[in-house]
KOLSE-624499 format. One line per field, with one value per residue (C-alpha): y, x, z; residue number from 1; residue in one letter. Coordinates in pm, whole numbers, m for minus. Each point is the difference from the previous one (the first is absolute). Example, Ala and Ser with C-alpha at 12.3 -4.5 7.8 and 13.67 -1.06 7.14 Angstrom:
BEGIN
py: [m450;344]
px: [1230;137]
pz: [780;m66]
i: [1;2]
aa: [A;S]
***
This chain:
BEGIN
py: [11213;m87;212;m34;186;m91;m317;85;m261;50;m262;m82;275;243;141;m21;m27;231;m149;207;m221;148;m271;16;266;m61;298;139;334;229;62;111;m362;m77;327;m82;m372;221;196;m297;m205;302;18;m382;6;270;m150;m352;m4;m308;176;163;141;m92;m65;100;m204;m85;m382;105;19;413;195;245;233;247;178;m39;365;m46;51;353;24;m96;233;281;m92;16;321;160;m150;118;352;144;m82;96;141;24;m372;m139;196;m252;m295;5;119;m282;m317;152;m22;m392;m179;260;m23;m365;m8;267;m235;m270;141;136;m312;m73;m329;m51;m101;m90;m59;m240;72;m343;173;331;262;300;330;m11;m403;188;265;m264;m132;300;93;m391;39;m272;m85;m267;m88;m347;m18;m28;139;m29;291;392;215;380;243;65;232;273;m178;28;331;11;m95;m250;186;m283;116;m73;320;65;m348;m29;337;m105;m310;111;337;261;m7;m413;90;248;m222;m291;185;238;m303;m327;m161;m406;m74;m314;m175;73;404;14;m127;247;278;m126;m53;m422;m127;m339;m229;m395;m279;m59;m300;173;322;m83;m154;357;227;m212;m14;409;m30;m285;244;288;241;326;35;365;221;204;310;m100;m4;326;121;m95;147;m45;m155;223;327;212;215;295;m108;41;m325;103;345;m184;m250;219;291;m281;m248;246;108;m356;m132;329;m114;m348;69;354;53;m265;m218;114;m313;12;409;m144;m258;231;257;m306;m103;375;90;m374;32;318;m134;m286;m373;42;350;m77;m310;256;264;m290;m109;367;12;m362;77;333;m215;m255;258;114;m50;m175;m259;m69;m65;m152;m258;m100;m25;m158;m188;m85;m15;m165;m241;m93;m32;m219;m237;m38;264;m12;m373;m161;m190;m369;m96;m255;128;m66;m155;38;m299;148;326;77;296;102;181;66;326;278;m26;m382;m56;212;m165;m307;114;120;m329;m196;186;m76;m374;m67;m223;169;m74;306;m55;212;m49;m182;m124;232;287;m211;m61;420;15;m218;156;345;m223;m105;366;130;m255;m3;348;m64;m267;268;268;m281;12;m372;m301;m206;m291;224;100;m396;m44;264;m63;m405;167;125;m193;161;m147;62;m272;74;m366;62;218;m276;m50;422;105;361;140;329;180;250;m27;353;222;m108;m145;m254;m140;m12;m204;m225;m53;m57;m245;m213;2;m81;m312;m114;101;m182;140;161;184;375;216;359;288;199;252;393;166;m255;m72;m349;m37;21;m243;m258;m72;m163;m242;m345;97;356;m28;m148;333;271;264;42;329;1;334;21;m79;m312;m77;380;92;m109;85;m252;73;m267;57;m145;m64;1;m380;m53;m248;5;m273;188;254;m177;m185;330;166;m309;m26;396;m90;m284;219;250;256;227;m61;265;m94;190;m13;29;313;163;68;m178;184;79;90;277;162;m1;120;301;66;58;173;266;11;49;270;171;m47;179;292;76;m101;m105;m367;30;152;m299;m221;134;84;m333;m93;256;m127;m326;m232;m169;48;282;m30;35;m232;m235;11;m66;m313;m144;149;312;m227;m200;303;78;m366;43;310;m102;m303;212;212;m330;m125;300;273;327;163;m263;164;327;117;227;m293;m229;248;41;m401;m52;333;m220;m298;64;287;m2;m376;16;m314;24;m202;m282;204;217;311;96;256;m55;m72;m310;63;m314;m77;130;342;39;102;329;171;10;397;m11;m4;366;48;m194;256;392;m4;114;274;m251;290;m22;m381;m68;m308;m102;27;m296;m211;22;m92;m286;m125;92;m158;m327;5;89;m265;m228;105;m80;m337;m29;154;m243;m286;m102;29;m72;9;314;m214;m139;358;159;m296;m47;379;m20;m354;24;355;149;276;211;m222;200;102;m377;m47;170;m25;68;295;92;m63;161;339;m82;m43;348;154;m231;66;383;m58;m191;232;274;m184;m82;340;76;m318;m222;m266;m252;156;m31;m184;m299;m27;m230;289;271;m228;m80;377;47;m250;37;m329;m198;m273;m238;83;7;m307;m213;m243;m247;m16;m345;44;m178;64;m125;284;97;m109]
px: [10532;92;9;111;m322;m306;m90;m213;m244;m247;m299;m191;m218;303;7;330;20;288;74;201;188;318;266;148;m294;m324;m162;27;154;55;409;223;4;m354;m92;219;m107;m351;79;125;m357;m185;237;m48;m378;m16;266;m192;m301;m103;m66;m356;99;102;m130;301;m32;214;160;19;m265;m2;13;244;151;m17;394;337;13;376;14;m139;305;258;m198;56;378;70;m178;225;339;m88;m171;360;170;m356;m329;m199;113;m51;m350;m121;169;m190;m293;7;59;m272;m232;135;m276;m270;139;m8;m388;m46;135;m178;m355;86;154;m312;m31;m241;161;m177;143;m140;54;m2;138;191;50;107;184;171;m136;m365;111;102;m357;m177;191;m110;m346;m151;15;m95;16;m20;m313;245;80;376;m61;50;43;165;236;136;294;m113;64;397;14;m64;m297;m78;242;m77;m367;m169;m92;m163;m174;m157;m191;m96;m142;m188;m149;242;m98;67;297;137;m90;185;299;69;m76;163;m299;m52;m247;m203;m82;m368;88;242;m261;m272;262;29;336;m19;m242;m45;20;46;62;359;45;m176;173;254;m279;m241;277;48;m350;19;231;m179;m327;128;154;134;325;m33;m40;m342;223;146;m317;m180;m239;98;m161;105;m175;m201;55;250;229;m173;m355;m240;131;355;m105;m134;300;286;18;m103;247;300;m169;8;359;114;m192;136;345;57;211;252;8;120;m135;m357;12;160;m299;m236;203;22;m318;m117;204;13;m350;m30;246;36;168;280;102;m136;212;319;m180;25;349;125;m180;99;402;m72;m147;276;248;m181;151;m321;0;329;m62;m297;156;248;m175;m366;147;351;66;m335;23;354;m126;m285;254;227;249;91;m3;333;159;57;m309;m249;m356;m260;m283;m266;m208;m130;m4;m93;m128;11;m320;m285;m126;m35;404;24;m302;80;308;m159;m260;297;170;m276;m72;358;m114;228;m173;m59;6;m147;49;m150;m69;m341;m161;m240;232;158;m328;m71;345;m104;m338;182;124;m371;m102;266;m64;m356;33;195;m245;m276;188;37;429;m16;m166;m209;221;313;m154;m28;357;131;m183;78;381;m57;25;m66;81;114;245;388;31;m200;342;154;174;m34;263;m30;m194;m112;m85;m223;m129;m86;301;113;387;m164;m264;238;264;m252;m124;336;118;m314;38;333;m66;m233;208;269;365;29;m329;6;m167;m129;m135;m249;85;m29;200;201;356;67;283;m127;m279;260;140;m336;106;221;99;62;134;m328;m188;m95;m253;m259;m182;m324;m234;m409;m144;171;m161;m15;370;245;325;170;291;226;187;351;108;386;27;m304;182;m10;m252;m206;m13;m57;m337;m98;20;m92;m335;m60;62;m237;m302;52;170;306;267;251;273;50;231;m79;m106;m307;m258;169;4;m343;m171;288;m81;m372;46;218;m265;m283;231;12;m353;m58;303;m220;m293;183;95;m346;22;m367;m66;m164;290;257;m223;m20;380;45;m181;104;381;m107;m89;m334;m126;88;174;m282;m249;291;33;m330;29;257;m182;98;m8;255;215;m7;99;330;81;m26;193;260;42;m6;299;195;m101;m202;211;m73;m413;m46;m226;m260;m54;m67;m244;m170;m66;m60;m287;m118;m6;m62;m198;m204;m33;116;149;m7;m194;m49;m283;m95;199;331;162;m337;m310;m164;m380;m197;6;m40;114;353;258;138;207;m93;m98;137;325;34;m67;282;235;16;m78;232;m170;m1;186;296;80;227;m189;301;233;m270;51;372;m14;m197;217;326;m50;m86;319;232;m113;70;334;84;m133;269;266;m60;m17;m338;m79;283;m178;m116;m229;m163;m47;m154;m258;m60;m105;m249;m112;m57;m117;m71;336;m63;11;78;348;114;2;175;335;m39;m185;329;177;m217;54;371;198;127;m322;m193;234;m54;m353;59;211;m293;m292;238;50;m357;m132;240;251;m213;137;335;179;167;403;m39;m248;282;263;m221;m63;367;101;m277;m109;m394;m92;m25;410;58;m195;56;m295;156;333;17;10;m109;m374;67;7;364;125]
pz: [4946;348;305;337;199;m268;m182;m302;m121;m319;m31;m296;7;m72;358;191;416;134;338;234;204;158;98;359;133;203;m172;m358;m28;m264;m46;m320;m89;6;m205;m257;m58;m4;m264;m213;82;m148;m287;m43;8;m268;m194;m29;m252;182;316;42;346;343;352;241;357;275;116;335;272;m4;m362;101;300;m289;m32;165;170;22;m396;115;246;m296;m249;243;96;m404;4;271;m128;m368;110;102;m340;m224;166;m294;m110;343;m22;m354;136;301;m148;m269;276;204;m269;m163;212;m141;m335;m16;129;m305;m193;80;m63;m351;m71;m274;193;303;344;271;382;220;350;231;325;162;m319;160;m167;m334;m38;m9;m179;m264;27;m65;m345;m89;m189;209;380;169;369;182;260;265;351;m129;m270;128;m249;70;m75;323;m107;234;280;m73;m85;m384;m234;m249;m328;m262;m130;364;52;m382;m83;359;m35;m373;123;299;115;148;354;44;m196;241;334;m195;m74;278;264;m191;138;m94;m199;m47;m325;84;52;m256;m244;124;m66;m335;39;m56;m267;130;312;m31;171;100;m209;m304;11;m295;m242;91;m77;m373;m68;14;m247;m199;59;m211;282;m173;m17;69;295;81;45;m358;m144;m181;234;339;273;395;189;259;m245;m76;214;m47;35;273;139;m36;158;342;29;m78;277;275;m125;52;318;125;m90;183;299;0;m68;87;m276;137;m297;m332;m216;111;m90;m326;m74;m12;m220;m268;m15;m13;m271;m198;m11;m203;m298;m219;167;m142;94;355;53;m39;238;244;m101;121;298;113;m52;206;271;m30;101;327;322;111;m291;92;366;m70;m272;237;358;m100;m292;m36;400;63;m261;160;379;m131;m162;339;m74;341;52;138;m297;31;212;m152;m46;253;m140;278;71;372;145;378;111;401;77;m155;38;m256;m99;16;m192;m277;m2;m43;m285;m262;106;m84;m297;m126;9;298;293;333;361;179;405;284;405;m113;m270;m4;m55;m231;m253;67;m189;m273;m51;m76;m306;m71;7;m221;m281;12;m73;m298;m97;26;m213;m254;43;136;m49;263;m112;98;351;91;m76;153;348;m12;4;316;311;348;314;323;39;m82;m104;m295;m135;m39;m365;m60;m201;149;310;11;360;m22;372;229;5;352;47;255;m226;m307;201;111;m342;m177;270;m35;m395;9;206;m274;m325;m145;0;m366;66;m25;266;m97;263;m151;296;m95;281;188;m136;m155;133;359;m102;m125;306;75;m246;20;m379;m26;m338;m129;160;m251;22;m275;55;m157;m63;86;m211;m117;m234;m171;120;m266;207;254;171;86;339;39;388;57;m23;m259;m247;m424;17;238;m248;m310;162;52;m313;m160;174;m32;m385;12;142;m247;197;m14;235;125;227;297;341;326;165;186;m281;m267;m322;m29;289;51;m273;43;382;m162;m233;270;242;m205;m54;355;27;m259;201;336;m217;m94;m383;m96;m11;m312;m111;99;m133;m347;m25;49;m288;m188;40;m115;302;m38;340;236;323;237;m220;43;350;52;m210;227;287;215;318;m167;m75;410;24;m181;137;373;m84;m190;304;236;m253;m86;273;m16;m267;m233;m71;m18;326;m238;m248;306;142;m332;m3;384;m29;m356;205;368;m8;m290;m42;m380;m56;m450;m214;217;218;m249;166;m105;m136;m250;72;m127;m76;m123;m345;m255;164;m30;252;95;211;360;78;314;m137;m20;387;71;m83;m95;m423;m257;m294;m271;m243;270;m52;m271;m152;m218;304;134;m288;34;364;m12;m300;107;411;m201;m232;294;206;m295;m51;381;m61;m327;293;270;m271;135;m434;m193;m335;m148;m197;330;146;m288;m105;367;85;m313;69;367;72;m371;25;m290;m305;m285;210;m49;411;302;m132;m350;114;110;m263;m233;211;30;329;0;m70;246;278;m36;42;290;170;m53;140;285;77;6;158;165;9;m167;m292;74;m313;79;m68;m272;m199;59;m122;m312;m43;20;m265;m244;80;m40;202;m278;m55;367;82;m374;40;m277;175;170;390;312;78;349;268;94;366]
i: [1;2;3;4;5;6;7;8;9;10;11;12;13;14;15;16;17;18;19;20;21;22;23;24;25;26;27;28;29;30;31;32;33;34;35;36;37;38;39;40;41;42;43;44;45;46;47;48;49;50;51;52;53;54;55;56;57;58;59;60;61;62;63;64;65;66;67;68;69;70;71;72;73;74;75;76;77;78;79;80;81;82;83;84;85;86;87;88;89;90;91;92;93;94;95;96;97;98;99;100;101;102;103;104;105;106;107;108;109;110;111;112;113;114;115;116;117;118;119;120;121;122;123;124;125;126;127;128;129;130;131;132;133;134;135;136;137;138;139;140;141;142;143;144;145;146;147;148;149;150;151;152;153;154;155;156;157;158;159;160;161;162;163;164;165;166;167;168;169;170;171;172;173;174;175;176;177;178;179;180;181;182;183;184;185;186;187;188;189;190;191;192;193;194;195;196;197;198;199;200;201;202;203;204;205;206;207;208;209;210;211;212;213;214;215;216;217;218;219;220;221;222;223;224;225;226;227;228;229;230;231;232;233;234;235;236;237;238;239;240;241;242;243;244;245;246;247;248;249;250;251;252;253;254;255;256;257;258;259;260;261;262;263;264;265;266;267;268;269;270;271;272;273;274;275;276;277;278;279;280;281;282;283;284;285;286;287;288;289;290;291;292;293;294;295;296;297;298;299;300;301;302;303;304;305;306;307;308;309;310;311;312;313;314;315;316;317;318;319;320;321;322;323;324;325;326;327;328;329;330;331;332;333;334;335;336;337;338;339;340;341;342;343;344;345;346;347;348;349;350;351;352;353;354;355;356;357;358;359;360;361;362;363;364;365;366;367;368;369;370;371;372;373;374;375;376;377;378;379;380;381;382;383;384;385;386;387;388;389;390;391;392;393;394;395;396;397;398;399;400;401;402;403;404;405;406;407;408;409;410;411;412;413;414;415;416;417;418;419;420;421;422;423;424;425;426;427;428;429;430;431;432;433;434;435;436;437;438;439;440;441;442;443;444;445;446;447;448;449;450;451;452;453;454;455;456;457;458;459;460;461;462;463;464;465;466;467;468;469;470;471;472;473;474;475;476;477;478;479;480;481;482;483;484;485;486;487;488;489;490;491;492;493;494;495;496;497;498;499;500;501;502;503;504;505;506;507;508;509;510;511;512;513;514;515;516;517;518;519;520;521;522;523;524;525;526;527;528;529;530;531;532;533;534;535;536;537;538;539;540;541;542;543;544;545;546;547;548;549;550;551;552;553;554;555;556;557;558;559;560;561;562;563;564;565;566;567;568;569;570;571;572;573;574;575;576;577;578;579;580;581;582;583;584;585;586;587;588;589;590;591;592;593;594;595;596;597;598;599;600;601;602;603;604;605;606;607;608;609;610;611;612;613;614;615;616;617;618;619;620;621;622;623;624;625;626;627;628;629;630;631;632;633;634;635;636;637;638;639;640;641;642;643;644;645;646;647;648;649;650;651;652;653;654;655;656;657;658;659;660;661;662;663;664;665;666;667;668;669;670;671;672;673;674;675;676;677;678;679;680;681;682;683;684;685;686;687;688;689;690;691;692;693;694;695;696;697;698;699;700;701;702;703;704;705;706;707;708;709;710;711;712;713;714;715;716;717;718;719;720;721;722;723;724;725;726;727;728;729;730;731;732;733;734;735;736;737;738;739]
aa: [M;S;Y;I;N;F;T;L;D;T;D;A;D;G;I;A;L;V;T;W;N;M;P;D;R;S;M;N;V;F;T;E;E;V;M;G;E;L;D;K;I;I;D;Q;V;V;A;D;A;G;I;K;G;A;V;I;T;S;G;K;D;S;F;S;G;G;A;D;L;T;M;L;Q;K;M;L;A;V;F;A;R;E;K;T;K;D;P;Q;K;A;A;K;L;L;F;D;N;A;G;R;M;G;G;L;W;R;K;L;E;T;S;G;K;P;W;V;S;A;I;N;G;T;C;M;G;G;A;F;E;L;S;L;A;C;H;G;R;V;A;A;D;S;D;K;V;K;M;A;L;P;E;V;K;V;G;I;F;P;G;A;G;G;T;Q;R;V;P;R;L;T;D;Q;Q;Q;A;L;Q;M;L;T;S;G;Q;N;L;S;P;Q;K;A;K;A;M;G;L;I;H;E;I;A;E;P;A;K;L;V;E;T;A;K;A;M;I;R;N;G;L;K;A;V;Q;P;W;D;E;K;G;F;K;L;P;G;G;Q;I;Y;S;P;T;G;F;N;L;W;P;P;A;I;A;I;L;R;R;E;T;Y;G;N;Y;P;A;A;A;A;I;L;K;C;V;Y;E;G;L;L;V;P;F;D;T;A;L;R;I;E;Q;R;Y;F;I;E;I;M;Q;T;R;E;A;A;A;M;I;R;S;L;F;V;S;L;Q;E;L;N;K;G;A;R;R;P;A;G;V;P;E;T;K;F;K;K;I;G;I;L;G;A;G;F;M;G;A;G;I;A;Y;V;T;A;K;A;G;I;P;V;V;L;L;D;R;D;M;E;S;A;E;K;G;K;A;H;S;D;S;L;V;S;D;Q;V;K;K;G;R;A;K;P;E;E;K;D;K;L;L;S;L;I;T;P;T;A;D;Y;A;D;L;A;G;C;D;L;V;V;E;A;V;F;E;D;S;A;V;K;K;A;A;T;E;Q;A;E;A;A;L;K;S;S;A;I;F;A;S;N;T;S;T;I;P;I;T;S;L;A;K;N;S;A;R;P;K;N;F;V;G;I;H;F;F;S;P;V;D;K;M;M;L;V;E;I;I;L;G;K;K;T;G;D;K;A;L;A;T;A;I;D;F;V;R;A;I;K;K;T;P;I;V;V;N;D;T;R;G;F;Y;V;N;R;C;V;L;R;Y;M;S;E;A;Y;K;M;L;I;E;G;V;P;A;P;M;I;E;N;A;A;K;A;A;G;M;P;V;G;P;L;A;L;T;D;E;T;A;I;D;L;A;Q;K;I;M;K;Q;T;I;R;D;L;G;D;K;A;V;D;P;K;Q;M;A;L;I;N;T;M;V;D;D;H;G;R;F;G;R;K;N;G;K;G;F;Y;D;Y;P;A;K;P;A;K;K;K;L;W;P;G;L;K;D;L;Y;P;Q;L;A;P;E;K;V;D;Y;E;E;L;Q;Q;R;L;L;V;T;I;A;L;E;A;A;R;V;M;E;E;G;I;V;T;D;P;R;E;A;D;V;G;S;I;L;A;F;G;F;A;P;Y;T;G;G;A;L;S;Y;I;D;G;I;G;A;K;E;F;V;K;I;A;K;G;L;Q;K;K;Y;G;A;E;F;K;A;P;K;L;L;L;D;M;A;E;K;G;E;T;F;Y;Q;R;F;D;P;Y;A;K;G;D;V;K;Q;A;A]
***
């Protein structure tokens, strides 16, 4: 029997090797077709008396990325359609469809013949659940091997037996930590937890897996044997009594109740470990279809799986422009930002010329890469030879002539128009006419900077966030004359360095900074109103933000906020900045010398480690304080999210961002906008435009004009539209800035 996605070869010992290698895909994923073929393969192995057991492995560099989550979206669409005809029949159909993968893995592990998973690379989600259902598991001893059940990160949980097999193989504490965090496991960590049996040299992986079968591997899982006992003890035992109460409290502390899937994991494990295995699988299945139908799951799957993948694959790249294979990249400015860009470029294997005003400065920029990669070597995340290779790709220089042959130059010099003008002119004089010039400016409009260029069609903005090595988002800014080739090259570069590009039209603050400044501004207003600072920071975290707005201001620097405010007043007039907020920032910087984390004094105090930062006690003396019981805590949370979402809506109305996928993914990756909502626009869509406008009007009446809903939202509320209907991301359209 032949298959499209698999090959099956049986050796002289009667051991079948099932190799998964999907055509036209860079990584194996579970689809309806794949699961159908696996079902037949299990039957074939069982039916063939000459086959003693089977090894399943991958024909690609990775094992599998898990399930294609668009299957879940289709499943829910069918459910919604059938529900209108026969709710009971629709519910059963959803239950059966959602349980298909789990049922298949159960069929495999009870087939009566031993199966071994030979894990050669990345093994995620449903693929790791398949491996856990195999009677033996062998992983290659390689940095490429990462195993995880990461479903909680996209609003669901491992629903194909993962919540039941993991806590039956390892102790409950480690199981809960793994399942609720979606953490990656190395082969060594997985073996220590009891989740895999052996680690083999990559070249001997399959042979090691076959040897397990030859040596008499049992075709029965531990939980199917009589007298099976849970590792680490039962639920109702001294160990269980010490684990579960704090586990529930820790989950609440970490998620603030915003992630239903994480809570469902605890329920699945707790209830499932009290009953026989097949009953436990049904419990898991019931919780899974419940979570599948939540608003959080729909929004997170769309933004953090589907949209993120599409953007990473270049969804906004202009069609018909040949892809750029980078031979050499130039970076102007070897300061913290330029040095960071050089590091991620070299890490991607692309030669870099790092230029600064003198060799000492350029060498200092290269030393930043040395420091970062040395730290990776020290932690065992990189090898010494990888460090040597990376550093060999970075050439520090003070001579613009060394830029000759660069496909792209990224300017990251001091944020001064005159300095940028000189850098642009000198670089272009050394570049071929087809080279692309990009500015990493965060404040100066790209259209304005492009006037310094002899070829504005080849001029584009590539706005990185700090620290470059950790921040995954990059804003690509289009000037009015930016051409398709410049845009395509910028997207190619961002993809080459494994970051996510979003396309933004030219405006003050672009997209991300406009939203972030609203977030900070609302916190300043709250302080001025007398809201205790701890309530502001805690409300932000309870709303789903990773960092409170005062802590975020400290990270970016309070004196920088002061400079931005003063520049805004110079450019747009006195009314452009709230004078009370200006006075607050001036007081912090000028009167108290509190610049933020960089000088150890901001809204927080930063004592020497290991002591942790704490809010500056002097904050409560700046304004008369409201009694905590008189503060509406839920309204604080609402204000912080609504002010960001309104700014995102304004950005869409102005045509600065034209694709809701970019607005949503950008808001999560750049500043962590409450991921459970799916992003700033999905937050509005989830509430509904009509209800959101009602909320905004209520806040406007109490707190001012910044909560005024833009005309776009009023129109959407009247028509009952969502952003994904109004701005169809899959409709063909010109991504270039409108004239």
